[in-house]
C-alpha positions as CSV (number, residue, x, y, z in Angstrom):
1,M,-12.0,-37.3,22.3
2,F,-13.9,-37.7,19.0
3,G,-17.5,-37.3,17.8
4,Y,-18.2,-33.7,18.9
5,V,-18.2,-32.1,15.4
6,T,-21.6,-33.3,14.1
7,V,-24.8,-31.8,12.7
8,N,-27.8,-30.5,14.5
9,K,-30.2,-32.8,12.7
10,P,-33.5,-31.1,13.8
11,E,-32.3,-27.9,12.2
12,M,-31.4,-29.5,8.8
13,K,-33.5,-30.0,5.7
14,V,-33.9,-33.7,4.8
15,K,-32.0,-33.3,1.5
16,D,-29.1,-31.7,3.4
17,Y,-29.0,-34.4,6.0
18,E,-29.1,-37.1,3.2
19,R,-26.2,-35.4,1.6
20,Y,-24.3,-35.3,4.8
21,R,-24.8,-39.0,5.2
22,M,-23.3,-39.6,1.8
23,Y,-20.1,-38.1,3.1
24,Y,-20.3,-40.1,6.3
25,C,-20.8,-43.3,4.3
26,G,-18.0,-42.2,1.9
27,V,-15.4,-42.0,4.6
28,C,-16.7,-45.3,5.9
29,H,-16.3,-47.0,2.5
30,A,-12.8,-45.4,2.1
31,L,-11.8,-47.0,5.4
32,R,-13.4,-50.3,4.4
33,N,-11.7,-50.4,1.0
34,T,-8.2,-50.0,2.5
35,D,-8.6,-51.6,6.0
36,G,-11.8,-53.7,6.0
37,A,-14.1,-53.7,8.9
38,M,-11.3,-52.8,11.3
39,G,-10.8,-49.6,9.5
40,Q,-14.5,-48.8,9.6
41,M,-14.5,-49.1,13.4
42,S,-12.5,-45.9,13.6
43,L,-15.0,-43.7,11.8
44,T,-16.0,-40.5,13.5
45,Y,-18.3,-37.5,12.8
46,D,-15.3,-35.2,13.1
47,S,-13.7,-36.8,10.0
48,T,-17.0,-36.4,8.2
49,F,-17.0,-32.7,8.8
50,A,-13.4,-32.5,7.4
51,A,-14.4,-34.5,4.3
52,V,-17.4,-32.1,3.6
53,L,-15.2,-29.0,4.2
54,L,-12.3,-30.0,2.0
55,T,-14.6,-31.3,-0.8
56,A,-16.6,-28.1,-0.8
57,L,-13.5,-26.0,-0.9
58,Y,-11.4,-27.8,-3.4
59,E,-14.2,-29.3,-5.5
60,P,-12.3,-32.5,-6.5
61,D,-13.8,-35.0,-9.1
62,T,-16.4,-36.8,-7.0
63,Q,-18.4,-39.9,-7.8
64,M,-21.7,-41.0,-6.2
65,K,-22.0,-44.7,-5.7
66,E,-24.2,-47.2,-4.1
67,A,-23.4,-50.3,-1.9
68,A,-24.9,-52.6,0.7
69,C,-24.2,-51.7,4.3
70,M,-23.9,-54.2,7.2
71,V,-25.1,-51.6,9.7
72,H,-28.1,-50.7,7.5
73,P,-28.8,-53.9,5.6
74,V,-32.1,-52.8,4.0
75,G,-31.4,-51.6,0.5
76,K,-28.2,-50.0,-0.9
77,K,-26.9,-46.8,0.5
78,K,-25.5,-43.9,-1.5
79,Y,-22.0,-42.6,-0.8
80,L,-19.4,-40.2,-2.2
81,E,-15.9,-41.0,-3.4
82,N,-13.0,-38.7,-4.1
83,E,-9.4,-38.0,-3.3
84,V,-10.2,-35.7,-0.3
85,I,-12.4,-38.4,1.3
86,Q,-9.7,-40.9,1.0
87,Y,-7.2,-38.5,2.5
88,I,-9.5,-37.8,5.5
89,A,-10.0,-41.6,6.0
90,D,-6.2,-41.9,6.1
91,M,-5.8,-39.1,8.6
92,N,-8.6,-40.5,10.8
93,L,-6.8,-43.9,10.9
94,I,-3.5,-42.2,12.0
95,L,-5.2,-40.3,14.8
96,T,-7.1,-43.4,16.0
97,Y,-3.9,-45.5,16.0
98,Y,-1.9,-43.1,18.2
99,K,-4.9,-42.5,20.4
100,C,-5.1,-46.2,21.0
101,L,-1.4,-46.4,21.9
102,D,-2.0,-43.5,24.3
103,D,-4.9,-45.3,25.9
104,W,-2.8,-48.4,26.4
105,A,0.1,-46.4,27.9
106,D,-2.2,-44.4,30.2
107,D,-4.9,-46.9,31.3
108,R,-3.6,-50.3,30.0
109,K,-6.7,-50.7,27.8
110,F,-5.9,-54.0,26.2
111,T,-8.6,-53.7,23.6
112,R,-7.0,-50.5,22.3
113,L,-3.6,-52.2,22.1
114,C,-5.2,-55.0,20.1
115,Y,-7.0,-52.6,17.7
116,S,-3.8,-50.6,17.1
117,S,-2.0,-53.8,16.1
118,F,-4.7,-54.5,13.5
119,I,-4.3,-51.1,11.8
120,R,-0.5,-50.6,12.3
121,K,0.5,-51.9,8.8
122,R,-1.9,-49.5,7.1
123,V,-0.8,-46.6,9.2
124,R,2.8,-47.3,8.2
125,K,1.8,-47.2,4.6
126,I,0.0,-43.9,5.1
127,G,3.1,-42.5,6.8
128,Q,5.1,-43.2,3.7
129,V,2.7,-41.0,1.7
130,Y,2.5,-38.2,4.4
131,P,5.6,-38.6,6.5
132,E,5.7,-35.0,7.7
133,K,2.0,-35.1,8.7
134,L,2.5,-38.4,10.6
135,A,5.5,-37.1,12.4
136,K,3.8,-33.9,13.5
137,I,0.7,-35.6,14.6
138,R,2.7,-38.2,16.5
139,E,4.8,-35.6,18.2
140,S,1.8,-33.4,19.3
141,L,0.1,-36.4,20.7
142,R,3.2,-37.4,22.7
143,T,3.5,-33.8,24.0
144,L,-0.2,-33.8,25.0
145,S,0.1,-37.2,26.7
146,A,3.2,-36.1,28.6
147,C,1.5,-32.9,29.8
148,E,-1.5,-34.9,31.0
149,R,0.6,-37.4,32.8
150,K,2.3,-34.5,34.6
151,H,-1.1,-33.0,35.5
152,V,-0.4,-29.8,33.6
153,T,-3.6,-27.7,34.0
154,N,-2.7,-25.0,31.5
155,L,-5.8,-25.2,29.4
156,D,-4.4,-23.0,26.6
157,L,-1.4,-25.2,26.3
158,L,-3.3,-28.5,26.3
159,A,-6.1,-27.4,23.9
160,G,-3.5,-25.7,21.7
161,T,-1.6,-28.9,21.4
162,F,-4.6,-30.8,20.2
163,G,-5.4,-27.8,18.0
164,D,-2.0,-28.4,16.3
165,I,-3.1,-31.9,15.5
166,M,-6.4,-30.8,13.9
167,A,-4.5,-28.1,12.1
168,E,-2.2,-30.6,10.5
169,I,-5.1,-32.8,9.4
170,L,-7.1,-29.9,7.8
171,A,-4.0,-28.4,6.1
172,Y,-4.7,-30.2,2.8
173,K,-3.4,-29.1,-0.6
174,S,-5.3,-29.9,-3.7
175,T,-3.6,-32.0,-6.3
176,R,-4.7,-29.4,-8.9
177,G,-2.3,-26.8,-7.4
178,I,-5.0,-25.0,-5.4
179,D,-3.7,-24.2,-1.9
180,W,-5.8,-23.0,1.1
181,S,-3.8,-25.0,3.5
182,E,-2.8,-22.0,5.7
183,E,-6.4,-20.8,6.2
184,L,-7.4,-24.5,6.8
185,R,-4.6,-24.8,9.3
186,R,-6.0,-21.8,11.3
187,L,-9.5,-23.3,11.2
188,G,-8.3,-26.7,12.3
189,Y,-6.3,-25.2,15.2
190,Q,-9.5,-23.5,16.5
191,L,-11.5,-26.6,15.9
192,G,-9.0,-28.8,17.8
193,K,-9.1,-26.4,20.8
194,F,-12.9,-26.5,20.8
195,I,-12.9,-30.3,20.7
196,Y,-10.4,-30.7,23.6
197,I,-12.1,-28.2,25.9
198,L,-15.6,-29.7,25.2
199,D,-14.3,-33.2,25.8
200,A,-12.9,-32.1,29.2
201,Y,-16.2,-30.4,30.0
202,D,-18.2,-33.5,29.0
203,D,-16.0,-35.9,31.0
204,V,-15.2,-33.8,34.1
205,Q,-17.6,-35.5,36.5
206,E,-16.7,-39.0,35.4
207,D,-13.0,-38.1,35.6
208,I,-13.4,-36.9,39.2
209,E,-15.3,-40.1,40.2
210,K,-12.5,-42.3,38.6
211,N,-9.7,-40.1,39.7
212,R,-8.5,-39.4,36.2
213,F,-6.7,-36.3,34.9
214,N,-8.9,-33.5,33.7
215,P,-7.7,-29.9,33.3
216,L,-11.1,-28.5,34.4
217,K,-11.3,-30.5,37.8
218,E,-10.1,-27.6,39.9
219,L,-12.5,-25.1,38.4
220,Y,-15.3,-27.6,38.8
221,H,-14.7,-27.7,42.5
222,E,-14.1,-24.0,42.9
223,L,-17.2,-22.7,41.0
224,S,-20.8,-23.4,41.3
225,K,-22.4,-25.5,38.5
226,E,-23.9,-22.4,36.9
227,Q,-20.6,-20.5,37.1
228,F,-18.6,-23.5,35.7
229,D,-21.0,-23.9,32.8
230,S,-20.9,-20.2,32.0
231,Y,-17.1,-20.1,32.2
232,V,-16.7,-23.0,29.8
233,K,-19.3,-21.7,27.4
234,E,-17.7,-18.3,27.2
235,I,-14.3,-19.9,26.2
236,L,-16.0,-22.2,23.7
237,M,-17.9,-19.2,22.3
238,M,-14.7,-17.2,21.7
239,I,-13.1,-20.2,19.9
240,A,-16.3,-20.9,17.9
241,T,-16.4,-17.2,16.8
242,D,-12.8,-17.3,15.5
243,M,-13.5,-20.5,13.7
244,A,-16.6,-19.1,12.0
245,K,-14.7,-16.0,10.9
246,I,-12.1,-18.1,9.2
247,Y,-14.7,-20.3,7.6
248,E,-16.6,-17.4,6.1
249,C,-13.4,-16.1,4.4
250,L,-13.1,-19.4,2.4
251,P,-14.5,-19.4,-1.1
252,I,-17.0,-22.2,-0.5
253,V,-20.2,-22.3,-2.6
254,E,-21.3,-25.9,-2.3
255,E,-22.4,-27.7,0.9
256,T,-22.9,-24.4,2.8
257,A,-26.1,-25.5,4.5
258,I,-24.3,-28.5,6.0
259,L,-21.1,-26.7,6.9
260,R,-22.9,-23.7,8.6
261,N,-25.2,-26.1,10.4
262,I,-22.2,-27.8,11.9
263,I,-20.1,-24.7,12.6
264,Y,-22.9,-22.6,14.1
265,S,-25.1,-25.2,15.7
266,G,-23.8,-28.8,15.5
267,I,-20.7,-28.3,17.5
268,W,-22.9,-27.1,20.4
269,V,-25.2,-30.1,20.5
270,R,-23.1,-32.1,23.0
271,F,-22.6,-29.0,25.3
272,M,-26.2,-28.2,25.4
273,T,-27.2,-31.8,25.9
274,K,-24.8,-32.1,28.9
275,H,-26.0,-28.7,30.3
276,N,-29.7,-29.5,29.9
277,D,-29.3,-33.0,31.4
278,A,-27.6,-31.4,34.5
279,E,-30.4,-28.8,34.8
280,N,-33.1,-31.5,34.5
281,G,-31.3,-33.6,37.1
282,K,-31.5,-30.7,39.6
283,Q,-35.2,-30.5,39.1
């Protein structure tokens, strides 16, 4: 359910993409510093967006550093380091941990159970720092999992529950006393709904083939492909519009090129890829 909130690279200037990569590498290094290579395996583009957003909003003291990278071994790579990036790395690990447990409970994916055991100790430490956030994220994931097991098809309920998770993650308060957490909570709620519905759209054909739960399966059978795509796009468009309105009310000056690329274009990359692939397949 991760990796949908990314940039539309062809629409970015080179300098902006390089800056975005510094955030991506920053979250990666934060995970490595606390959890080693196992932590790095949980890295997602979604967490990178959150790191850019919160850094641009709260403007914490940020350092630019360089380090070697196993994935890109030629030369050193620049990355950013600040308290927000570390916070997002911690939230990313919590979400990954409980998602792995959910995958084990639902599909008996042994690799996910093994991975969760490797990061369990760190998640417990994070929970001591953010006990309320961990409890709310865990409860929402349990609610979502229970609804899916019961084959609840109420899309608003399901997407809203995942929205609650993203709301809790984005609701960050600066250590300098600045607080935009309520606005961030509303933005995160819409973002979570968008991610959940897009994930269901992206997986619907595979879920049908493998007889797995998907809240869009009935609509996929009832509507033509064109009608189905239009229906999902309309829902996503309404959510994206609300998300953009909230973002534009935030006093963000830095990183606007990156953030607007993601909010207005990047979040649509997966949808358009899936839609275009289907169209090309028909031809």
